[in-house]
mmCIF file of the N, C-alpha and C atoms, coordinates in Angstrom:
data_MODEL
# 
_entry.id   MODEL 
# 
loop_
_atom_site.group_PDB 
_atom_site.id 
_atom_site.type_symbol 
_atom_site.label_atom_id 
_atom_site.label_alt_id 
_atom_site.label_comp_id 
_atom_site.label_asym_id 
_atom_site.label_entity_id 
_atom_site.label_seq_id 
_atom_site.pdbx_PDB_ins_code 
_atom_site.Cartn_x 
_atom_site.Cartn_y 
_atom_site.Cartn_z 
_atom_site.occupancy 
_atom_site.B_iso_or_equiv 
_atom_site.pdbx_formal_charge 
_atom_site.auth_seq_id 
_atom_site.auth_comp_id 
_atom_site.auth_asym_id 
_atom_site.auth_atom_id 
_atom_site.pdbx_PDB_model_num 
ATOM 1   N N  . MET A 1 1  ? 116.772 161.571 86.837 1.00 0.00 ? 1  MET A N  1 
ATOM 2   C CA . MET A 1 1  ? 116.793 160.790 85.617 1.00 0.00 ? 1  MET A CA 1 
ATOM 3   C C  . MET A 1 1  ? 115.790 159.664 85.685 1.00 0.00 ? 1  MET A C  1 
ATOM 4   N N  . GLN A 1 2  ? 115.319 159.273 86.810 1.00 0.00 ? 2  GLN A N  1 
ATOM 5   C CA . GLN A 1 2  ? 114.563 158.043 86.897 1.00 0.00 ? 2  GLN A CA 1 
ATOM 6   C C  . GLN A 1 2  ? 113.297 158.075 86.058 1.00 0.00 ? 2  GLN A C  1 
ATOM 7   N N  . ASP A 1 3  ? 113.434 158.535 84.862 1.00 0.00 ? 3  ASP A N  1 
ATOM 8   C CA . ASP A 1 3  ? 112.407 158.479 83.830 1.00 0.00 ? 3  ASP A CA 1 
ATOM 9   C C  . ASP A 1 3  ? 112.628 157.152 83.113 1.00 0.00 ? 3  ASP A C  1 
ATOM 10  N N  . LYS A 1 4  ? 111.619 156.319 83.071 1.00 0.00 ? 4  LYS A N  1 
ATOM 11  C CA . LYS A 1 4  ? 111.763 154.974 82.499 1.00 0.00 ? 4  LYS A CA 1 
ATOM 12  C C  . LYS A 1 4  ? 112.128 154.998 81.016 1.00 0.00 ? 4  LYS A C  1 
ATOM 13  N N  . THR A 1 5  ? 112.047 156.160 80.373 1.00 0.00 ? 5  THR A N  1 
ATOM 14  C CA . THR A 1 5  ? 112.396 156.231 78.955 1.00 0.00 ? 5  THR A CA 1 
ATOM 15  C C  . THR A 1 5  ? 113.886 156.459 78.725 1.00 0.00 ? 5  THR A C  1 
ATOM 16  N N  . VAL A 1 6  ? 114.647 156.778 79.792 1.00 0.00 ? 6  VAL A N  1 
ATOM 17  C CA . VAL A 1 6  ? 116.094 156.962 79.644 1.00 0.00 ? 6  VAL A CA 1 
ATOM 18  C C  . VAL A 1 6  ? 116.730 155.580 79.618 1.00 0.00 ? 6  VAL A C  1 
ATOM 19  N N  . ARG A 1 7  ? 117.439 155.284 78.539 1.00 0.00 ? 7  ARG A N  1 
ATOM 20  C CA . ARG A 1 7  ? 117.990 153.949 78.313 1.00 0.00 ? 7  ARG A CA 1 
ATOM 21  C C  . ARG A 1 7  ? 119.492 153.990 78.167 1.00 0.00 ? 7  ARG A C  1 
ATOM 22  N N  . CYS A 1 8  ? 120.125 152.883 78.491 1.00 0.00 ? 8  CYS A N  1 
ATOM 23  C CA . CYS A 1 8  ? 121.568 152.727 78.352 1.00 0.00 ? 8  CYS A CA 1 
ATOM 24  C C  . CYS A 1 8  ? 121.951 152.886 76.882 1.00 0.00 ? 8  CYS A C  1 
ATOM 25  N N  . ASP A 1 9  ? 122.987 153.657 76.641 1.00 0.00 ? 9  ASP A N  1 
ATOM 26  C CA . ASP A 1 9  ? 123.449 153.876 75.268 1.00 0.00 ? 9  ASP A CA 1 
ATOM 27  C C  . ASP A 1 9  ? 124.130 152.656 74.671 1.00 0.00 ? 9  ASP A C  1 
ATOM 28  N N  . GLN A 1 10 ? 124.453 151.660 75.481 1.00 0.00 ? 10 GLN A N  1 
ATOM 29  C CA . GLN A 1 10 ? 125.103 150.462 74.954 1.00 0.00 ? 10 GLN A CA 1 
ATOM 30  C C  . GLN A 1 10 ? 124.144 149.301 74.741 1.00 0.00 ? 10 GLN A C  1 
ATOM 31  N N  . CYS A 1 11 ? 123.117 149.178 75.603 1.00 0.00 ? 11 CYS A N  1 
ATOM 32  C CA . CYS A 1 11 ? 122.264 147.983 75.489 1.00 0.00 ? 11 CYS A CA 1 
ATOM 33  C C  . CYS A 1 11 ? 120.770 148.266 75.561 1.00 0.00 ? 11 CYS A C  1 
ATOM 34  N N  . SER A 1 12 ? 120.380 149.497 75.766 1.00 0.00 ? 12 SER A N  1 
ATOM 35  C CA . SER A 1 12 ? 118.971 149.914 75.856 1.00 0.00 ? 12 SER A CA 1 
ATOM 36  C C  . SER A 1 12 ? 118.255 149.464 77.124 1.00 0.00 ? 12 SER A C  1 
ATOM 37  N N  . ALA A 1 13 ? 118.973 148.961 78.131 1.00 0.00 ? 13 ALA A N  1 
ATOM 38  C CA . ALA A 1 13 ? 118.357 148.665 79.428 1.00 0.00 ? 13 ALA A CA 1 
ATOM 39  C C  . ALA A 1 13 ? 118.097 149.993 80.140 1.00 0.00 ? 13 ALA A C  1 
ATOM 40  N N  . GLU A 1 14 ? 117.372 149.953 81.236 1.00 0.00 ? 14 GLU A N  1 
ATOM 41  C CA . GLU A 1 14 ? 117.090 151.159 81.994 1.00 0.00 ? 14 GLU A CA 1 
ATOM 42  C C  . GLU A 1 14 ? 118.391 151.804 82.471 1.00 0.00 ? 14 GLU A C  1 
ATOM 43  N N  . ALA A 1 15 ? 118.538 153.104 82.238 1.00 0.00 ? 15 ALA A N  1 
ATOM 44  C CA . ALA A 1 15 ? 119.760 153.821 82.615 1.00 0.00 ? 15 ALA A CA 1 
ATOM 45  C C  . ALA A 1 15 ? 119.674 154.297 84.060 1.00 0.00 ? 15 ALA A C  1 
ATOM 46  N N  . TRP A 1 16 ? 120.786 154.188 84.762 1.00 0.00 ? 16 TRP A N  1 
ATOM 47  C CA . TRP A 1 16 ? 120.872 154.612 86.166 1.00 0.00 ? 16 TRP A CA 1 
ATOM 48  C C  . TRP A 1 16 ? 121.937 155.672 86.395 1.00 0.00 ? 16 TRP A C  1 
ATOM 49  N N  . VAL A 1 17 ? 122.874 155.821 85.467 1.00 0.00 ? 17 VAL A N  1 
ATOM 50  C CA . VAL A 1 17 ? 123.965 156.789 85.620 1.00 0.00 ? 17 VAL A CA 1 
ATOM 51  C C  . VAL A 1 17 ? 124.160 157.531 84.299 1.00 0.00 ? 17 VAL A C  1 
ATOM 52  N N  . SER A 1 18 ? 124.284 158.864 84.393 1.00 0.00 ? 18 SER A N  1 
ATOM 53  C CA . SER A 1 18 ? 124.616 159.686 83.233 1.00 0.00 ? 18 SER A CA 1 
ATOM 54  C C  . SER A 1 18 ? 125.973 160.323 83.468 1.00 0.00 ? 18 SER A C  1 
ATOM 55  N N  . VAL A 1 19 ? 126.793 160.354 82.430 1.00 0.00 ? 19 VAL A N  1 
ATOM 56  C CA . VAL A 1 19 ? 128.091 161.016 82.501 1.00 0.00 ? 19 VAL A CA 1 
ATOM 57  C C  . VAL A 1 19 ? 128.175 162.019 81.363 1.00 0.00 ? 19 VAL A C  1 
ATOM 58  N N  . ASN A 1 20 ? 129.034 163.025 81.538 1.00 0.00 ? 20 ASN A N  1 
ATOM 59  C CA . ASN A 1 20 ? 129.130 164.084 80.544 1.00 0.00 ? 20 ASN A CA 1 
ATOM 60  C C  . ASN A 1 20 ? 130.573 164.543 80.422 1.00 0.00 ? 20 ASN A C  1 
ATOM 61  N N  . ILE A 1 21 ? 130.923 164.924 79.203 1.00 0.00 ? 21 ILE A N  1 
ATOM 62  C CA . ILE A 1 21 ? 132.204 165.572 78.933 1.00 0.00 ? 21 ILE A CA 1 
ATOM 63  C C  . ILE A 1 21 ? 131.952 166.571 77.811 1.00 0.00 ? 21 ILE A C  1 
ATOM 64  N N  . ALA A 1 22 ? 132.558 167.734 77.902 1.00 0.00 ? 22 ALA A N  1 
ATOM 65  C CA . ALA A 1 22 ? 132.243 168.840 77.000 1.00 0.00 ? 22 ALA A CA 1 
ATOM 66  C C  . ALA A 1 22 ? 132.308 168.478 75.518 1.00 0.00 ? 22 ALA A C  1 
ATOM 67  N N  . GLN A 1 23 ? 133.370 167.847 75.084 1.00 0.00 ? 23 GLN A N  1 
ATOM 68  C CA . GLN A 1 23 ? 133.541 167.612 73.657 1.00 0.00 ? 23 GLN A CA 1 
ATOM 69  C C  . GLN A 1 23 ? 132.688 166.473 73.097 1.00 0.00 ? 23 GLN A C  1 
ATOM 70  N N  . HIS A 1 24 ? 132.071 165.661 73.966 1.00 0.00 ? 24 HIS A N  1 
ATOM 71  C CA . HIS A 1 24 ? 131.288 164.523 73.478 1.00 0.00 ? 24 HIS A CA 1 
ATOM 72  C C  . HIS A 1 24 ? 129.839 164.542 73.916 1.00 0.00 ? 24 HIS A C  1 
ATOM 73  N N  . GLY A 1 25 ? 129.471 165.323 74.917 1.00 0.00 ? 25 GLY A N  1 
ATOM 74  C CA . GLY A 1 25 ? 128.093 165.362 75.389 1.00 0.00 ? 25 GLY A CA 1 
ATOM 75  C C  . GLY A 1 25 ? 127.833 164.362 76.492 1.00 0.00 ? 25 GLY A C  1 
ATOM 76  N N  . GLN A 1 26 ? 126.622 163.800 76.500 1.00 0.00 ? 26 GLN A N  1 
ATOM 77  C CA . GLN A 1 26 ? 126.189 162.929 77.586 1.00 0.00 ? 26 GLN A CA 1 
ATOM 78  C C  . GLN A 1 26 ? 126.038 161.488 77.124 1.00 0.00 ? 26 GLN A C  1 
ATOM 79  N N  . LEU A 1 27 ? 126.365 160.570 78.032 1.00 0.00 ? 27 LEU A N  1 
ATOM 80  C CA . LEU A 1 27 ? 126.112 159.149 77.842 1.00 0.00 ? 27 LEU A CA 1 
ATOM 81  C C  . LEU A 1 27 ? 125.307 158.653 79.033 1.00 0.00 ? 27 LEU A C  1 
ATOM 82  N N  . ASP A 1 28 ? 124.382 157.738 78.781 1.00 0.00 ? 28 ASP A N  1 
ATOM 83  C CA . ASP A 1 28 ? 123.578 157.123 79.834 1.00 0.00 ? 28 ASP A CA 1 
ATOM 84  C C  . ASP A 1 28 ? 123.915 155.645 79.896 1.00 0.00 ? 28 ASP A C  1 
ATOM 85  N N  . PHE A 1 29 ? 124.016 155.101 81.138 1.00 0.00 ? 29 PHE A N  1 
ATOM 86  C CA . PHE A 1 29 ? 124.422 153.713 81.317 1.00 0.00 ? 29 PHE A CA 1 
ATOM 87  C C  . PHE A 1 29 ? 123.520 152.969 82.287 1.00 0.00 ? 29 PHE A C  1 
ATOM 88  N N  . CYS A 1 30 ? 123.298 151.691 82.006 1.00 0.00 ? 30 CYS A N  1 
ATOM 89  C CA . CYS A 1 30 ? 122.710 150.773 82.978 1.00 0.00 ? 30 CYS A CA 1 
ATOM 90  C C  . CYS A 1 30 ? 123.805 150.474 84.002 1.00 0.00 ? 30 CYS A C  1 
ATOM 91  N N  . LEU A 1 31 ? 123.449 149.755 85.053 1.00 0.00 ? 31 LEU A N  1 
ATOM 92  C CA . LEU A 1 31 ? 124.447 149.427 86.080 1.00 0.00 ? 31 LEU A CA 1 
ATOM 93  C C  . LEU A 1 31 ? 125.619 148.646 85.508 1.00 0.00 ? 31 LEU A C  1 
ATOM 94  N N  . HIS A 1 32 ? 125.316 147.628 84.738 1.00 0.00 ? 32 HIS A N  1 
ATOM 95  C CA . HIS A 1 32 ? 126.368 146.767 84.192 1.00 0.00 ? 32 HIS A CA 1 
ATOM 96  C C  . HIS A 1 32 ? 127.355 147.561 83.342 1.00 0.00 ? 32 HIS A C  1 
ATOM 97  N N  . HIS A 1 33 ? 126.864 148.342 82.412 1.00 0.00 ? 33 HIS A N  1 
ATOM 98  C CA . HIS A 1 33 ? 127.768 149.049 81.512 1.00 0.00 ? 33 HIS A CA 1 
ATOM 99  C C  . HIS A 1 33 ? 128.475 150.226 82.183 1.00 0.00 ? 33 HIS A C  1 
ATOM 100 N N  . TYR A 1 34 ? 127.838 150.867 83.168 1.00 0.00 ? 34 TYR A N  1 
ATOM 101 C CA . TYR A 1 34 ? 128.563 151.904 83.905 1.00 0.00 ? 34 TYR A CA 1 
ATOM 102 C C  . TYR A 1 34 ? 129.731 151.273 84.668 1.00 0.00 ? 34 TYR A C  1 
ATOM 103 N N  . ASN A 1 35 ? 129.445 150.189 85.377 1.00 0.00 ? 35 ASN A N  1 
ATOM 104 C CA . ASN A 1 35 ? 130.504 149.534 86.151 1.00 0.00 ? 35 ASN A CA 1 
ATOM 105 C C  . ASN A 1 35 ? 131.617 149.008 85.256 1.00 0.00 ? 35 ASN A C  1 
ATOM 106 N N  . ALA A 1 36 ? 131.271 148.516 84.087 1.00 0.00 ? 36 ALA A N  1 
ATOM 107 C CA . ALA A 1 36 ? 132.277 147.983 83.169 1.00 0.00 ? 36 ALA A CA 1 
ATOM 108 C C  . ALA A 1 36 ? 133.151 149.084 82.572 1.00 0.00 ? 36 ALA A C  1 
ATOM 109 N N  . ASN A 1 37 ? 132.624 150.310 82.467 1.00 0.00 ? 37 ASN A N  1 
ATOM 110 C CA . ASN A 1 37 ? 133.343 151.388 81.789 1.00 0.00 ? 37 ASN A CA 1 
ATOM 111 C C  . ASN A 1 37 ? 133.776 152.542 82.685 1.00 0.00 ? 37 ASN A C  1 
ATOM 112 N N  . SER A 1 38 ? 133.385 152.534 83.949 1.00 0.00 ? 38 SER A N  1 
ATOM 113 C CA . SER A 1 38 ? 133.579 153.710 84.801 1.00 0.00 ? 38 SER A CA 1 
ATOM 114 C C  . SER A 1 38 ? 135.036 154.127 84.975 1.00 0.00 ? 38 SER A C  1 
ATOM 115 N N  . VAL A 1 39 ? 135.937 153.193 85.148 1.00 0.00 ? 39 VAL A N  1 
ATOM 116 C CA . VAL A 1 39 ? 137.351 153.555 85.362 1.00 0.00 ? 39 VAL A CA 1 
ATOM 117 C C  . VAL A 1 39 ? 137.893 154.297 84.140 1.00 0.00 ? 39 VAL A C  1 
ATOM 118 N N  . GLN A 1 40 ? 137.631 153.773 82.970 1.00 0.00 ? 40 GLN A N  1 
ATOM 119 C CA . GLN A 1 40 ? 138.106 154.422 81.749 1.00 0.00 ? 40 GLN A CA 1 
ATOM 120 C C  . GLN A 1 40 ? 137.423 155.774 81.527 1.00 0.00 ? 40 GLN A C  1 
ATOM 121 N N  . LEU A 1 41 ? 136.119 155.846 81.762 1.00 0.00 ? 41 LEU A N  1 
ATOM 122 C CA . LEU A 1 41 ? 135.405 157.115 81.590 1.00 0.00 ? 41 LEU A CA 1 
ATOM 123 C C  . LEU A 1 41 ? 135.971 158.199 82.489 1.00 0.00 ? 41 LEU A C  1 
ATOM 124 N N  . HIS A 1 42 ? 136.179 157.883 83.766 1.00 0.00 ? 42 HIS A N  1 
ATOM 125 C CA . HIS A 1 42 ? 136.704 158.883 84.696 1.00 0.00 ? 42 HIS A CA 1 
ATOM 126 C C  . HIS A 1 42 ? 138.143 159.257 84.355 1.00 0.00 ? 42 HIS A C  1 
ATOM 127 N N  . ALA A 1 43 ? 138.928 158.308 83.868 1.00 0.00 ? 43 ALA A N  1 
ATOM 128 C CA . ALA A 1 43 ? 140.305 158.601 83.452 1.00 0.00 ? 43 ALA A CA 1 
ATOM 129 C C  . ALA A 1 43 ? 140.329 159.560 82.267 1.00 0.00 ? 43 ALA A C  1 
ATOM 130 N N  . GLU A 1 44 ? 139.312 159.490 81.423 1.00 0.00 ? 44 GLU A N  1 
ATOM 131 C CA . GLU A 1 44 ? 139.224 160.369 80.245 1.00 0.00 ? 44 GLU A CA 1 
ATOM 132 C C  . GLU A 1 44 ? 138.578 161.713 80.563 1.00 0.00 ? 44 GLU A C  1 
ATOM 133 N N  . GLY A 1 45 ? 138.119 161.893 81.801 1.00 0.00 ? 45 GLY A N  1 
ATOM 134 C CA . GLY A 1 45 ? 137.555 163.178 82.198 1.00 0.00 ? 45 GLY A CA 1 
ATOM 135 C C  . GLY A 1 45 ? 136.040 163.256 82.219 1.00 0.00 ? 45 GLY A C  1 
ATOM 136 N N  . TRP A 1 46 ? 135.351 162.140 81.978 1.00 0.00 ? 46 TRP A N  1 
ATOM 137 C CA . TRP A 1 46 ? 133.894 162.130 82.054 1.00 0.00 ? 46 TRP A CA 1 
ATOM 138 C C  . TRP A 1 46 ? 133.482 162.348 83.510 1.00 0.00 ? 46 TRP A C  1 
ATOM 139 N N  . VAL A 1 47 ? 132.408 163.097 83.723 1.00 0.00 ? 47 VAL A N  1 
ATOM 140 C CA . VAL A 1 47 ? 131.927 163.437 85.053 1.00 0.00 ? 47 VAL A CA 1 
ATOM 141 C C  . VAL A 1 47 ? 130.488 162.942 85.192 1.00 0.00 ? 47 VAL A C  1 
ATOM 142 N N  . ILE A 1 48 ? 130.165 162.360 86.351 1.00 0.00 ? 48 ILE A N  1 
ATOM 143 C CA . ILE A 1 48 ? 128.788 161.921 86.601 1.00 0.00 ? 48 ILE A CA 1 
ATOM 144 C C  . ILE A 1 48 ? 127.905 163.157 86.744 1.00 0.00 ? 48 ILE A C  1 
ATOM 145 N N  . THR A 1 49 ? 126.844 163.207 85.952 1.00 0.00 ? 49 THR A N  1 
ATOM 146 C CA . THR A 1 49 ? 125.896 164.314 86.045 1.00 0.00 ? 49 THR A CA 1 
ATOM 147 C C  . THR A 1 49 ? 124.591 163.878 86.687 1.00 0.00 ? 49 THR A C  1 
ATOM 148 N N  . ASN A 1 50 ? 124.322 162.590 86.713 1.00 0.00 ? 50 ASN A N  1 
ATOM 149 C CA . ASN A 1 50 ? 123.133 162.064 87.371 1.00 0.00 ? 50 ASN A CA 1 
ATOM 150 C C  . ASN A 1 50 ? 123.402 160.626 87.794 1.00 0.00 ? 50 ASN A C  1 
ATOM 151 N N  . ASP A 1 51 ? 123.162 160.336 89.058 1.00 0.00 ? 51 ASP A N  1 
ATOM 152 C CA . ASP A 1 51 ? 123.451 159.008 89.601 1.00 0.00 ? 51 ASP A CA 1 
ATOM 153 C C  . ASP A 1 51 ? 122.252 158.545 90.421 1.00 0.00 ? 51 ASP A C  1 
ATOM 154 N N  . GLU A 1 52 ? 121.507 157.606 89.883 1.00 0.00 ? 52 GLU A N  1 
ATOM 155 C CA . GLU A 1 52 ? 120.304 157.095 90.538 1.00 0.00 ? 52 GLU A CA 1 
ATOM 156 C C  . GLU A 1 52 ? 120.556 155.777 91.261 1.00 0.00 ? 52 GLU A C  1 
ATOM 157 N N  . ARG A 1 53 ? 121.808 155.366 91.404 1.00 0.00 ? 53 ARG A N  1 
ATOM 158 C CA . ARG A 1 53 ? 122.093 154.082 92.042 1.00 0.00 ? 53 ARG A CA 1 
ATOM 159 C C  . ARG A 1 53 ? 121.624 154.034 93.490 1.00 0.00 ? 53 ARG A C  1 
ATOM 160 N N  . THR A 1 54 ? 121.577 155.162 94.185 1.00 0.00 ? 54 THR A N  1 
ATOM 161 C CA . THR A 1 54 ? 121.148 155.158 95.583 1.00 0.00 ? 54 THR A CA 1 
ATOM 162 C C  . THR A 1 54 ? 119.663 154.854 95.719 1.00 0.00 ? 54 THR A C  1 
ATOM 163 N N  . SER A 1 55 ? 118.896 154.982 94.660 1.00 0.00 ? 55 SER A N  1 
ATOM 164 C CA . SER A 1 55 ? 117.460 154.691 94.733 1.00 0.00 ? 55 SER A CA 1 
ATOM 165 C C  . SER A 1 55 ? 117.154 153.216 94.482 1.00 0.00 ? 55 SER A C  1 
ATOM 166 N N  . LEU A 1 56 ? 118.184 152.427 94.198 1.00 0.00 ? 56 LEU A N  1 
ATOM 167 C CA . LEU A 1 56 ? 117.983 150.995 93.950 1.00 0.00 ? 56 LEU A CA 1 
ATOM 168 C C  . LEU A 1 56 ? 117.799 150.233 95.258 1.00 0.00 ? 56 LEU A C  1 
ATOM 169 N N  . THR A 1 57 ? 117.078 149.153 95.197 1.00 0.00 ? 57 THR A N  1 
ATOM 170 C CA . THR A 1 57 ? 116.927 148.297 96.367 1.00 0.00 ? 57 THR A CA 1 
ATOM 171 C C  . THR A 1 57 ? 118.231 147.527 96.579 1.00 0.00 ? 57 THR A C  1 
ATOM 172 N N  . PRO A 1 58 ? 118.523 147.101 97.801 1.00 0.00 ? 58 PRO A N  1 
ATOM 173 C CA . PRO A 1 58 ? 119.765 146.344 98.050 1.00 0.00 ? 58 PRO A CA 1 
ATOM 174 C C  . PRO A 1 58 ? 119.897 145.104 97.158 1.00 0.00 ? 58 PRO A C  1 
ATOM 175 N N  . ASN A 1 59 ? 118.817 144.393 96.906 1.00 0.00 ? 59 ASN A N  1 
ATOM 176 C CA . ASN A 1 59 ? 118.901 143.207 96.051 1.00 0.00 ? 59 ASN A CA 1 
ATOM 177 C C  . ASN A 1 59 ? 119.348 143.563 94.642 1.00 0.00 ? 59 ASN A C  1 
ATOM 178 N N  . ARG A 1 60 ? 118.901 144.678 94.129 1.00 0.00 ? 60 ARG A N  1 
ATOM 179 C CA . ARG A 1 60 ? 119.284 145.095 92.779 1.00 0.00 ? 60 ARG A CA 1 
ATOM 180 C C  . ARG A 1 60 ? 120.765 145.438 92.729 1.00 0.00 ? 60 ARG A C  1 
ATOM 181 N N  . LEU A 1 61 ? 121.271 146.073 93.782 1.00 0.00 ? 61 LEU A N  1 
ATOM 182 C CA . LEU A 1 61 ? 122.692 146.412 93.817 1.00 0.00 ? 61 LEU A CA 1 
ATOM 183 C C  . LEU A 1 61 ? 123.555 145.163 93.919 1.00 0.00 ? 61 LEU A C  1 
ATOM 184 N N  . ILE A 1 62 ? 123.114 144.186 94.691 1.00 0.00 ? 62 ILE A N  1 
ATOM 185 C CA . ILE A 1 62 ? 123.877 142.949 94.851 1.00 0.00 ? 62 ILE A CA 1 
ATOM 186 C C  . ILE A 1 62 ? 124.014 142.229 93.514 1.00 0.00 ? 62 ILE A C  1 
ATOM 187 N N  . GLU A 1 63 ? 122.988 142.321 92.666 1.00 0.00 ? 63 GLU A N  1 
ATOM 188 C CA . GLU A 1 63 ? 123.011 141.646 91.378 1.00 0.00 ? 63 GLU A CA 1 
ATOM 189 C C  . GLU A 1 63 ? 123.969 142.299 90.389 1.00 0.00 ? 63 GLU A C  1 
ATOM 190 N N  . SER A 1 64 ? 124.343 143.539 90.620 1.00 0.00 ? 64 SER A N  1 
ATOM 191 C CA . SER A 1 64 ? 125.223 144.262 89.715 1.00 0.00 ? 64 SER A CA 1 
ATOM 192 C C  . SER A 1 64 ? 126.670 144.154 90.178 1.00 0.00 ? 64 SER A C  1 
ATOM 193 N N  . ASP A 1 65 ? 127.571 144.599 89.330 1.00 0.00 ? 65 ASP A N  1 
ATOM 194 C CA . ASP A 1 65 ? 128.977 144.662 89.707 1.00 0.00 ? 65 ASP A CA 1 
ATOM 195 C C  . ASP A 1 65 ? 129.129 145.744 90.785 1.00 0.00 ? 65 ASP A C  1 
ATOM 196 N N  . PRO A 1 66 ? 130.121 145.633 91.661 1.00 0.00 ? 66 PRO A N  1 
ATOM 197 C CA . PRO A 1 66 ? 130.309 146.674 92.679 1.00 0.00 ? 66 PRO A CA 1 
ATOM 198 C C  . PRO A 1 66 ? 130.730 147.993 92.041 1.00 0.00 ? 66 PRO A C  1 
ATOM 199 N N  . ALA A 1 67 ? 130.264 149.092 92.608 1.00 0.00 ? 67 ALA A N  1 
ATOM 200 C CA . ALA A 1 67 ? 130.635 150.416 92.104 1.00 0.00 ? 67 ALA A CA 1 
ATOM 201 C C  . ALA A 1 67 ? 132.099 150.682 92.429 1.00 0.00 ? 67 ALA A C  1 
ATOM 202 N N  . PRO A 1 68 ? 132.823 151.310 91.520 1.00 0.00 ? 68 PRO A N  1 
ATOM 203 C CA . PRO A 1 68 ? 134.240 151.597 91.775 1.00 0.00 ? 68 PRO A CA 1 
ATOM 204 C C  . PRO A 1 68 ? 134.380 152.730 92.793 1.00 0.00 ? 68 PRO A C  1 
ATOM 205 N N  . ALA A 1 69 ? 135.489 152.742 93.481 1.00 0.00 ? 69 ALA A N  1 
ATOM 206 C CA . ALA A 1 69 ? 135.784 153.839 94.402 1.00 0.00 ? 69 ALA A CA 1 
ATOM 207 C C  . ALA A 1 69 ? 136.075 155.077 93.602 1.00 0.00 ? 69 ALA A C  1 
ATOM 208 N N  . GLU A 1 70 ? 135.572 156.210 94.053 1.00 0.00 ? 70 GLU A N  1 
ATOM 209 C CA . GLU A 1 70 ? 135.804 157.463 93.315 1.00 0.00 ? 70 GLU A CA 1 
ATOM 210 C C  . GLU A 1 70 ? 136.860 158.288 93.972 1.00 0.00 ? 70 GLU A C  1 
# 
């Protein structure tokens, strides 16, 4: 996904995580919005289809909310 044109569906920042569910399709999230919504998304059955968080530098990860346990 690390195409700079993929943007967060909530705020248009660079997207780092994509999730998908059959009846709704795909959503792309920046770090902030993925972390803010991940628990609810996974509870509803959304599945990560692309996760670029491992390509981030440690400083970038520290600036974001911690990733939830899966």
